[in-house]
All heavy atoms as TSV, in Angstrom:
chain	resi	resn	atom	element	x	y	z
A	1	MET	N	N	33.474	-6.115	-16.140
A	1	MET	CA	C	34.336	-5.197	-15.402
A	1	MET	C	C	34.103	-5.423	-13.945
A	1	MET	O	O	33.017	-5.585	-13.476
A	1	MET	CB	C	34.002	-3.747	-15.819
A	1	MET	CG	C	34.409	-2.668	-14.798
A	1	MET	SD	S	34.116	-1.043	-15.364
A	1	MET	CE	C	32.370	-0.964	-15.532
A	2	THR	N	N	35.254	-5.494	-13.209
A	2	THR	CA	C	35.142	-5.628	-11.755
A	2	THR	C	C	35.531	-4.279	-11.118
A	2	THR	O	O	36.592	-3.739	-11.404
A	2	THR	CB	C	36.101	-6.752	-11.252
A	2	THR	OG1	O	35.705	-7.968	-11.829
A	2	THR	CG2	C	35.996	-6.867	-9.744
A	3	LEU	N	N	34.667	-3.822	-10.188
A	3	LEU	CA	C	34.922	-2.596	-9.452
A	3	LEU	C	C	35.269	-2.979	-8.039
A	3	LEU	O	O	34.589	-3.817	-7.461
A	3	LEU	CB	C	33.689	-1.697	-9.475
A	3	LEU	CG	C	33.128	-1.269	-10.799
A	3	LEU	CD1	C	31.838	-0.551	-10.670
A	3	LEU	CD2	C	34.181	-0.438	-11.570
A	4	LYS	N	N	36.247	-2.341	-7.499
A	4	LYS	CA	C	36.572	-2.472	-6.068
A	4	LYS	C	C	36.343	-1.139	-5.416
A	4	LYS	O	O	37.004	-0.189	-5.650
A	4	LYS	CB	C	38.045	-2.909	-5.908
A	4	LYS	CG	C	38.280	-4.258	-6.537
A	4	LYS	CD	C	39.729	-4.687	-6.341
A	4	LYS	CE	C	40.053	-5.920	-7.125
A	4	LYS	NZ	N	39.807	-7.126	-6.443
A	5	LEU	N	N	35.292	-1.072	-4.577
A	5	LEU	CA	C	34.872	0.197	-3.956
A	5	LEU	C	C	34.963	0.078	-2.477
A	5	LEU	O	O	34.834	-0.998	-1.867
A	5	LEU	CB	C	33.428	0.504	-4.336
A	5	LEU	CG	C	33.110	0.487	-5.806
A	5	LEU	CD1	C	31.625	0.563	-6.052
A	5	LEU	CD2	C	33.779	1.647	-6.494
A	6	THR	N	N	35.183	1.191	-1.841
A	6	THR	CA	C	35.151	1.309	-0.358
A	6	THR	C	C	33.815	2.070	0.010
A	6	THR	O	O	33.593	3.134	-0.552
A	6	THR	CB	C	36.297	2.044	0.139
A	6	THR	OG1	O	37.523	1.445	-0.194
A	6	THR	CG2	C	36.304	2.147	1.698
A	7	VAL	N	N	33.053	1.519	0.903
A	7	VAL	CA	C	31.799	2.092	1.325
A	7	VAL	C	C	31.886	2.280	2.833
A	7	VAL	O	O	31.501	1.382	3.615
A	7	VAL	CB	C	30.599	1.283	0.925
A	7	VAL	CG1	C	29.285	1.897	1.372
A	7	VAL	CG2	C	30.587	0.978	-0.578
A	8	PRO	N	N	32.318	3.511	3.299
A	8	PRO	CA	C	32.495	3.712	4.690
A	8	PRO	C	C	31.256	3.553	5.548
A	8	PRO	O	O	31.354	3.274	6.737
A	8	PRO	CB	C	33.039	5.159	4.738
A	8	PRO	CG	C	33.551	5.431	3.422
A	8	PRO	CD	C	32.722	4.606	2.449
A	9	ASN	N	N	30.028	3.839	4.951
A	9	ASN	CA	C	28.788	3.769	5.779
A	9	ASN	C	C	28.279	2.357	5.948
A	9	ASN	O	O	27.342	2.168	6.718
A	9	ASN	CB	C	27.752	4.567	5.031
A	9	ASN	CG	C	27.952	6.040	5.152
A	9	ASN	OD1	O	28.925	6.528	5.778
A	9	ASN	ND2	N	27.207	6.840	4.381
A	10	MET	N	N	28.924	1.330	5.348
A	10	MET	CA	C	28.480	0.000	5.522
A	10	MET	C	C	28.902	-0.526	6.888
A	10	MET	O	O	30.063	-0.610	7.194
A	10	MET	CB	C	29.031	-0.908	4.413
A	10	MET	CG	C	28.651	-2.324	4.553
A	10	MET	SD	S	29.106	-3.410	3.151
A	10	MET	CE	C	30.808	-2.957	2.819
A	11	ALA	N	N	27.890	-0.831	7.764
A	11	ALA	CA	C	28.285	-1.240	9.116
A	11	ALA	C	C	27.773	-2.673	9.487
A	11	ALA	O	O	28.242	-3.195	10.455
A	11	ALA	CB	C	27.642	-0.250	10.094
A	12	CYS	N	N	26.881	-3.237	8.711
A	12	CYS	CA	C	26.320	-4.571	9.120
A	12	CYS	C	C	25.886	-5.313	7.927
A	12	CYS	O	O	25.900	-4.818	6.809
A	12	CYS	CB	C	25.198	-4.390	10.096
A	12	CYS	SG	S	23.820	-3.415	9.377
A	13	SER	N	N	25.392	-6.544	8.176
A	13	SER	CA	C	24.950	-7.364	7.033
A	13	SER	C	C	23.703	-6.749	6.388
A	13	SER	O	O	23.531	-6.958	5.142
A	13	SER	CB	C	24.671	-8.803	7.494
A	13	SER	OG	O	23.664	-8.835	8.472
A	14	ALA	N	N	22.898	-6.071	7.130
A	14	ALA	CA	C	21.695	-5.424	6.502
A	14	ALA	C	C	22.152	-4.355	5.493
A	14	ALA	O	O	21.570	-4.202	4.445
A	14	ALA	CB	C	20.825	-4.772	7.555
A	15	CYS	N	N	23.242	-3.622	5.841
A	15	CYS	CA	C	23.809	-2.657	4.914
A	15	CYS	C	C	24.298	-3.357	3.647
A	15	CYS	O	O	24.074	-2.846	2.566
A	15	CYS	CB	C	24.948	-1.886	5.560
A	15	CYS	SG	S	24.487	-0.927	6.994
A	16	ALA	N	N	24.930	-4.487	3.811
A	16	ALA	CA	C	25.462	-5.228	2.674
A	16	ALA	C	C	24.292	-5.634	1.780
A	16	ALA	O	O	24.410	-5.588	0.557
A	16	ALA	CB	C	26.266	-6.439	3.122
A	17	THR	N	N	23.209	-6.061	2.346
A	17	THR	CA	C	22.026	-6.460	1.604
A	17	THR	C	C	21.497	-5.226	0.855
A	17	THR	O	O	21.126	-5.287	-0.296
A	17	THR	CB	C	20.968	-7.060	2.507
A	17	THR	OG1	O	21.485	-8.164	3.157
A	17	THR	CG2	C	19.706	-7.424	1.715
A	18	ASN	N	N	21.398	-4.074	1.487
A	18	ASN	CA	C	20.921	-2.837	0.873
A	18	ASN	C	C	21.873	-2.484	-0.303
A	18	ASN	O	O	21.314	-2.027	-1.339
A	18	ASN	CB	C	20.812	-1.713	1.877
A	18	ASN	CG	C	19.673	-1.961	2.914
A	18	ASN	OD1	O	18.745	-2.669	2.614
A	18	ASN	ND2	N	19.852	-1.308	4.036
A	19	ILE	N	N	23.127	-2.610	-0.120
A	19	ILE	CA	C	24.067	-2.278	-1.170
A	19	ILE	C	C	23.889	-3.218	-2.361
A	19	ILE	O	O	23.874	-2.801	-3.508
A	19	ILE	CB	C	25.505	-2.324	-0.619
A	19	ILE	CG1	C	25.712	-1.089	0.302
A	19	ILE	CG2	C	26.532	-2.437	-1.680
A	19	ILE	CD1	C	26.955	-1.158	1.173
A	20	THR	N	N	23.747	-4.514	-2.029
A	20	THR	CA	C	23.506	-5.503	-3.108
A	20	THR	C	C	22.244	-5.160	-3.910
A	20	THR	O	O	22.285	-5.158	-5.158
A	20	THR	CB	C	23.399	-6.889	-2.484
A	20	THR	OG1	O	24.592	-7.221	-1.858
A	20	THR	CG2	C	23.036	-7.965	-3.589
A	21	ASN	N	N	21.174	-4.819	-3.205
A	21	ASN	CA	C	19.900	-4.451	-3.867
A	21	ASN	C	C	20.072	-3.226	-4.682
A	21	ASN	O	O	19.522	-3.110	-5.757
A	21	ASN	CB	C	18.820	-4.297	-2.830
A	21	ASN	CG	C	18.410	-5.609	-2.186
A	21	ASN	OD1	O	18.652	-6.715	-2.733
A	21	ASN	ND2	N	17.862	-5.528	-0.987
A	22	ALA	N	N	20.809	-2.253	-4.224
A	22	ALA	CA	C	21.050	-0.984	-4.975
A	22	ALA	C	C	21.766	-1.290	-6.254
A	22	ALA	O	O	21.420	-0.729	-7.321
A	22	ALA	CB	C	21.838	0.017	-4.088
A	23	VAL	N	N	22.807	-2.087	-6.199
A	23	VAL	CA	C	23.559	-2.440	-7.431
A	23	VAL	C	C	22.651	-3.210	-8.405
A	23	VAL	O	O	22.682	-2.933	-9.620
A	23	VAL	CB	C	24.808	-3.211	-7.070
A	23	VAL	CG1	C	25.510	-3.766	-8.357
A	23	VAL	CG2	C	25.809	-2.376	-6.299
A	24	LYS	N	N	21.851	-4.067	-7.888
A	24	LYS	CA	C	20.943	-4.924	-8.752
A	24	LYS	C	C	19.949	-4.037	-9.503
A	24	LYS	O	O	19.424	-4.445	-10.504
A	24	LYS	CB	C	20.216	-5.932	-7.903
A	24	LYS	CG	C	21.150	-7.047	-7.306
A	24	LYS	CD	C	21.501	-8.097	-8.385
A	24	LYS	CE	C	22.244	-9.190	-7.727
A	24	LYS	NZ	N	22.649	-10.246	-8.701
A	25	THR	N	N	19.621	-2.835	-8.956
A	25	THR	CA	C	18.694	-1.956	-9.698
A	25	THR	C	C	19.364	-1.433	-10.993
A	25	THR	O	O	18.682	-1.133	-11.901
A	25	THR	CB	C	18.227	-0.775	-8.846
A	25	THR	OG1	O	19.330	0.077	-8.554
A	25	THR	CG2	C	17.543	-1.207	-7.601
A	26	VAL	N	N	20.705	-1.393	-11.000
A	26	VAL	CA	C	21.399	-0.924	-12.204
A	26	VAL	C	C	21.722	-2.074	-13.106
A	26	VAL	O	O	21.613	-1.977	-14.340
A	26	VAL	CB	C	22.678	-0.177	-11.786
A	26	VAL	CG1	C	23.470	0.244	-12.970
A	26	VAL	CG2	C	22.382	1.017	-10.843
A	27	ASP	N	N	22.191	-3.181	-12.505
A	27	ASP	CA	C	22.575	-4.405	-13.306
A	27	ASP	C	C	22.068	-5.587	-12.550
A	27	ASP	O	O	22.713	-6.072	-11.590
A	27	ASP	CB	C	24.090	-4.370	-13.448
A	27	ASP	CG	C	24.572	-5.612	-14.290
A	27	ASP	OD1	O	23.721	-6.431	-14.666
A	27	ASP	OD2	O	25.789	-5.645	-14.512
A	28	ALA	N	N	20.952	-6.145	-12.997
A	28	ALA	CA	C	20.375	-7.291	-12.314
A	28	ALA	C	C	21.274	-8.520	-12.352
A	28	ALA	O	O	21.112	-9.401	-11.520
A	28	ALA	CB	C	19.032	-7.642	-12.973
A	29	ASN	N	N	22.194	-8.539	-13.265
A	29	ASN	CA	C	23.052	-9.749	-13.428
A	29	ASN	C	C	24.390	-9.549	-12.700
A	29	ASN	O	O	25.288	-10.383	-12.835
A	29	ASN	CB	C	23.304	-10.097	-14.858
A	29	ASN	CG	C	22.033	-10.462	-15.544
A	29	ASN	OD1	O	21.258	-11.208	-15.025
A	29	ASN	ND2	N	21.829	-9.946	-16.746
A	30	ALA	N	N	24.623	-8.425	-12.013
A	30	ALA	CA	C	25.916	-8.206	-11.365
A	30	ALA	C	C	26.120	-9.123	-10.199
A	30	ALA	O	O	25.196	-9.659	-9.568
A	30	ALA	CB	C	25.838	-6.736	-10.785
A	31	THR	N	N	27.401	-9.447	-9.978
A	31	THR	CA	C	27.834	-10.203	-8.820
A	31	THR	C	C	28.474	-9.282	-7.839
A	31	THR	O	O	29.377	-8.489	-8.158
A	31	THR	CB	C	28.828	-11.289	-9.251
A	31	THR	OG1	O	28.228	-12.096	-10.277
A	31	THR	CG2	C	29.250	-12.141	-8.069
A	32	ILE	N	N	27.897	-9.263	-6.579
A	32	ILE	CA	C	28.346	-8.365	-5.622
A	32	ILE	C	C	28.882	-9.083	-4.351
A	32	ILE	O	O	28.192	-10.035	-3.844
A	32	ILE	CB	C	27.219	-7.449	-5.142
A	32	ILE	CG1	C	26.606	-6.682	-6.338
A	32	ILE	CG2	C	27.654	-6.431	-4.091
A	32	ILE	CD1	C	25.300	-7.223	-6.812
A	33	GLN	N	N	30.013	-8.609	-3.836
A	33	GLN	CA	C	30.466	-9.172	-2.586
A	33	GLN	C	C	30.759	-7.929	-1.727
A	33	GLN	O	O	31.623	-7.127	-1.974
A	33	GLN	CB	C	31.857	-9.885	-2.820
A	33	GLN	CG	C	31.659	-11.154	-3.576
A	33	GLN	CD	C	33.020	-11.823	-3.872
A	33	GLN	OE1	O	34.024	-11.233	-3.990
A	33	GLN	NE2	N	32.962	-13.153	-3.930
A	34	ALA	N	N	29.941	-7.814	-0.650
A	34	ALA	CA	C	30.029	-6.707	0.269
A	34	ALA	C	C	30.440	-7.208	1.656
A	34	ALA	O	O	29.760	-8.013	2.175
A	34	ALA	CB	C	28.693	-5.956	0.281
A	35	ASP	N	N	31.516	-6.620	2.203
A	35	ASP	CA	C	32.025	-7.106	3.482
A	35	ASP	C	C	31.981	-5.966	4.494
A	35	ASP	O	O	32.751	-4.999	4.411
A	35	ASP	CB	C	33.473	-7.618	3.345
A	35	ASP	CG	C	34.004	-8.190	4.641
A	35	ASP	OD1	O	33.399	-7.995	5.690
A	35	ASP	OD2	O	35.073	-8.779	4.584
A	36	PRO	N	N	31.048	-6.019	5.443
A	36	PRO	CA	C	30.906	-4.922	6.399
A	36	PRO	C	C	32.168	-4.779	7.303
A	36	PRO	O	O	32.431	-3.705	7.813
A	36	PRO	CB	C	29.710	-5.368	7.282
A	36	PRO	CG	C	29.007	-6.341	6.492
A	36	PRO	CD	C	30.000	-7.023	5.604
A	37	GLN	N	N	32.903	-5.844	7.491
A	37	GLN	CA	C	34.135	-5.776	8.321
A	37	GLN	C	C	35.159	-4.885	7.669
A	37	GLN	O	O	35.787	-4.066	8.399
A	37	GLN	CB	C	34.679	-7.143	8.527
A	37	GLN	CG	C	33.742	-8.142	9.249
A	37	GLN	CD	C	33.610	-7.874	10.714
A	37	GLN	OE1	O	34.526	-7.422	11.372
A	37	GLN	NE2	N	32.422	-8.075	11.255
A	38	THR	N	N	35.406	-5.090	6.389
A	38	THR	CA	C	36.466	-4.300	5.749
A	38	THR	C	C	35.929	-3.093	5.024
A	38	THR	O	O	36.763	-2.218	4.610
A	38	THR	CB	C	37.138	-5.175	4.659
A	38	THR	OG1	O	36.201	-5.594	3.700
A	38	THR	CG2	C	37.789	-6.403	5.341
A	39	LYS	N	N	34.608	-2.989	4.833
A	39	LYS	CA	C	33.954	-1.903	4.110
A	39	LYS	C	C	34.214	-1.948	2.610
A	39	LYS	O	O	34.006	-0.963	1.923
A	39	LYS	CB	C	34.409	-0.483	4.654
A	39	LYS	CG	C	34.477	-0.406	6.201
A	39	LYS	CD	C	33.092	-0.029	6.689
A	39	LYS	CE	C	33.231	0.269	8.186
A	39	LYS	NZ	N	32.003	0.007	8.931
A	40	PHE	N	N	34.729	-3.061	2.122
A	40	PHE	CA	C	35.039	-3.197	0.684
A	40	PHE	C	C	33.836	-3.874	0.016
A	40	PHE	O	O	33.197	-4.759	0.539
A	40	PHE	CB	C	36.262	-4.083	0.436
A	40	PHE	CG	C	37.534	-3.344	0.784
A	40	PHE	CD1	C	38.426	-3.925	1.737
A	40	PHE	CD2	C	37.902	-2.128	0.199
A	40	PHE	CE1	C	39.600	-3.312	2.040
A	40	PHE	CE2	C	39.096	-1.534	0.527
A	40	PHE	CZ	C	39.934	-2.119	1.443
A	41	VAL	N	N	33.554	-3.371	-1.210
A	41	VAL	CA	C	32.530	-3.900	-2.063
A	41	VAL	C	C	33.133	-4.240	-3.403
A	41	VAL	O	O	33.714	-3.346	-4.038
A	41	VAL	CB	C	31.306	-2.958	-2.267
A	41	VAL	CG1	C	30.299	-3.570	-3.149
A	41	VAL	CG2	C	30.659	-2.630	-0.888
A	42	ASN	N	N	33.076	-5.510	-3.812
A	42	ASN	CA	C	33.532	-5.853	-5.154
A	42	ASN	C	C	32.299	-6.127	-6.005
A	42	ASN	O	O	31.383	-6.877	-5.602
A	42	ASN	CB	C	34.371	-7.159	-5.099
A	42	ASN	CG	C	35.701	-6.942	-4.437
A	42	ASN	OD1	O	36.334	-5.902	-4.589
A	42	ASN	ND2	N	36.130	-7.918	-3.669
A	43	VAL	N	N	32.288	-5.501	-7.179
A	43	VAL	CA	C	31.051	-5.583	-8.069
A	43	VAL	C	C	31.613	-6.018	-9.439
A	43	VAL	O	O	32.421	-5.354	-10.028
A	43	VAL	CB	C	30.381	-4.249	-8.200
A	43	VAL	CG1	C	29.164	-4.404	-9.073
A	43	VAL	CG2	C	29.956	-3.709	-6.850
A	44	ASP	N	N	31.090	-7.168	-9.892
A	44	ASP	CA	C	31.391	-7.633	-11.265
A	44	ASP	C	C	30.104	-7.285	-12.055
A	44	ASP	O	O	29.091	-7.835	-11.851
A	44	ASP	CB	C	31.700	-9.153	-11.247
A	44	ASP	CG	C	32.092	-9.582	-12.615
A	44	ASP	OD1	O	32.483	-8.774	-13.468
A	44	ASP	OD2	O	32.091	-10.821	-12.880
A	45	THR	N	N	30.282	-6.294	-12.946
A	45	THR	CA	C	29.107	-5.769	-13.624
A	45	THR	C	C	29.408	-5.301	-15.043
A	45	THR	O	O	30.587	-5.082	-15.416
A	45	THR	CB	C	28.602	-4.540	-12.839
A	45	THR	OG1	O	27.438	-4.003	-13.493
A	45	THR	CG2	C	29.630	-3.421	-12.707
A	46	GLN	N	N	28.366	-5.158	-15.845
A	46	GLN	CA	C	28.464	-4.584	-17.185
A	46	GLN	C	C	28.150	-3.126	-17.121
A	46	GLN	O	O	28.281	-2.430	-18.167
A	46	GLN	CB	C	27.582	-5.333	-18.156
A	46	GLN	CG	C	27.929	-6.821	-18.321
A	46	GLN	CD	C	29.332	-7.017	-18.858
A	46	GLN	OE1	O	29.774	-6.359	-19.819
A	46	GLN	NE2	N	30.123	-7.915	-18.199
A	47	ALA	N	N	27.644	-2.607	-16.016
A	47	ALA	CA	C	27.207	-1.204	-15.899
A	47	ALA	C	C	28.479	-0.356	-15.681
A	47	ALA	O	O	29.544	-0.888	-15.251
A	47	ALA	CB	C	26.232	-1.039	-14.749
A	48	SER	N	N	28.366	0.915	-15.895
A	48	SER	CA	C	29.461	1.843	-15.709
A	48	SER	C	C	29.744	2.120	-14.218
A	48	SER	O	O	28.836	1.929	-13.381
A	48	SER	CB	C	29.227	3.167	-16.350
A	48	SER	OG	O	28.205	3.898	-15.653
A	49	GLU	N	N	30.966	2.467	-13.892
A	49	GLU	CA	C	31.305	2.742	-12.502
A	49	GLU	C	C	30.499	3.914	-12.017
A	49	GLU	O	O	30.010	3.866	-10.861
A	49	GLU	CB	C	32.840	3.086	-12.418
A	49	GLU	CG	C	33.272	3.395	-10.974
A	49	GLU	CD	C	34.773	3.531	-10.859
A	49	GLU	OE1	O	35.493	3.319	-11.878
A	49	GLU	OE2	O	35.249	3.904	-9.783
A	50	THR	N	N	30.217	4.881	-12.828
A	50	THR	CA	C	29.403	6.018	-12.450
A	50	THR	C	C	28.002	5.602	-12.083
A	50	THR	O	O	27.457	6.060	-11.084
A	50	THR	CB	C	29.388	7.068	-13.597
A	50	THR	OG1	O	30.721	7.518	-13.824
A	50	THR	CG2	C	28.523	8.279	-13.187
A	51	ALA	N	N	27.421	4.700	-12.870
A	51	ALA	CA	C	26.039	4.231	-12.596
A	51	ALA	C	C	25.995	3.479	-11.269
A	51	ALA	O	O	25.037	3.676	-10.478
A	51	ALA	CB	C	25.585	3.364	-13.719
A	52	ILE	N	N	26.997	2.668	-11.010
A	52	ILE	CA	C	27.061	1.927	-9.729
A	52	ILE	C	C	27.204	2.862	-8.540
A	52	ILE	O	O	26.463	2.765	-7.560
A	52	ILE	CB	C	28.177	0.904	-9.764
A	52	ILE	CG1	C	27.958	-0.136	-10.870
A	52	ILE	CG2	C	28.344	0.223	-8.436
A	52	ILE	CD1	C	26.752	-1.003	-10.761
A	53	LYS	N	N	28.111	3.854	-8.690
A	53	LYS	CA	C	28.329	4.759	-7.588
A	53	LYS	C	C	27.086	5.590	-7.336
A	53	LYS	O	O	26.766	5.933	-6.206
A	53	LYS	CB	C	29.558	5.630	-7.874
A	53	LYS	CG	C	30.865	4.910	-7.697
A	53	LYS	CD	C	32.060	5.864	-7.873
A	53	LYS	CE	C	33.349	5.196	-7.475
A	53	LYS	NZ	N	34.517	6.105	-7.722
A	54	ASP	N	N	26.412	6.036	-8.414
A	54	ASP	CA	C	25.213	6.825	-8.255
A	54	ASP	C	C	24.116	6.015	-7.581
A	54	ASP	O	O	23.411	6.555	-6.678
A	54	ASP	CB	C	24.668	7.272	-9.633
A	54	ASP	CG	C	25.543	8.369	-10.240
A	54	ASP	OD1	O	26.391	8.972	-9.529
A	54	ASP	OD2	O	25.348	8.672	-11.401
A	55	ALA	N	N	24.004	4.745	-7.876
A	55	ALA	CA	C	22.990	3.898	-7.204
A	55	ALA	C	C	23.331	3.758	-5.730
A	55	ALA	O	O	22.411	3.751	-4.887
A	55	ALA	CB	C	22.905	2.544	-7.892
A	56	LEU	N	N	24.584	3.605	-5.394
A	56	LEU	CA	C	24.965	3.398	-4.032
A	56	LEU	C	C	24.747	4.724	-3.240
A	56	LEU	O	O	24.236	4.647	-2.131
A	56	LEU	CB	C	26.490	3.001	-3.938
A	56	LEU	CG	C	26.812	1.558	-4.451
A	56	LEU	CD1	C	28.306	1.439	-4.353
A	56	LEU	CD2	C	26.066	0.567	-3.627
A	57	ALA	N	N	25.030	5.831	-3.878
A	57	ALA	CA	C	24.784	7.093	-3.181
A	57	ALA	C	C	23.293	7.359	-2.948
A	57	ALA	O	O	22.923	7.814	-1.885
A	57	ALA	CB	C	25.427	8.232	-4.038
A	58	ALA	N	N	22.475	6.966	-3.945
A	58	ALA	CA	C	21.023	7.149	-3.792
A	58	ALA	C	C	20.528	6.285	-2.672
A	58	ALA	O	O	19.510	6.662	-2.031
A	58	ALA	CB	C	20.361	6.843	-5.129
A	59	ALA	N	N	21.149	5.177	-2.418
A	59	ALA	CA	C	20.669	4.234	-1.338
A	59	ALA	C	C	21.287	4.637	0.011
A	59	ALA	O	O	20.984	4.037	1.024
A	59	ALA	CB	C	21.095	2.830	-1.690
A	60	GLY	N	N	22.140	5.656	0.054
A	60	GLY	CA	C	22.670	6.121	1.266
A	60	GLY	C	C	24.085	5.579	1.617
A	60	GLY	O	O	24.521	5.631	2.722
A	61	TYR	N	N	24.655	4.947	0.607
A	61	TYR	CA	C	26.007	4.319	0.793
A	61	TYR	C	C	26.995	4.846	-0.197
A	61	TYR	O	O	27.413	4.116	-1.095
A	61	TYR	CB	C	25.913	2.813	0.734
A	61	TYR	CG	C	24.960	2.235	1.765
A	61	TYR	CD1	C	23.656	1.926	1.400
A	61	TYR	CD2	C	25.380	2.050	3.049
A	61	TYR	CE1	C	22.781	1.353	2.375
A	61	TYR	CE2	C	24.500	1.528	4.031
A	61	TYR	CZ	C	23.217	1.200	3.682
A	61	TYR	OH	O	22.348	0.677	4.599
A	62	PRO	N	N	27.374	6.113	-0.112
A	62	PRO	CA	C	28.278	6.654	-1.097
A	62	PRO	C	C	29.628	5.919	-1.094
A	62	PRO	O	O	30.198	5.597	0.021
A	62	PRO	CB	C	28.507	8.086	-0.790
A	62	PRO	CG	C	28.041	8.156	0.687
A	62	PRO	CD	C	27.032	7.050	0.909
A	63	ALA	N	N	30.153	5.620	-2.253
A	63	ALA	CA	C	31.461	4.882	-2.336
A	63	ALA	C	C	32.565	5.918	-2.334
A	63	ALA	O	O	32.521	6.963	-2.978
A	63	ALA	CB	C	31.533	4.061	-3.634
A	64	ALA	N	N	33.665	5.594	-1.626
A	64	ALA	CA	C	34.813	6.477	-1.597
A	64	ALA	C	C	35.755	6.164	-2.739
A	64	ALA	O	O	35.741	5.106	-3.293
A	64	ALA	CB	C	35.515	6.327	-0.275
């Protein structure tokens, strides 16, 4: 499943790395593309959307 999320708090490449790490805690095999310029995060994962959003929120990057 591919999720397309908007993460307004993502401001730099360090944020993108933190977001990637947060998603990997839920699904280690997920493919993540996080773009600080557009604030879009694409996640190809087997985990649920709720689990991904919860992990992002816990890391300080709630998805809109």
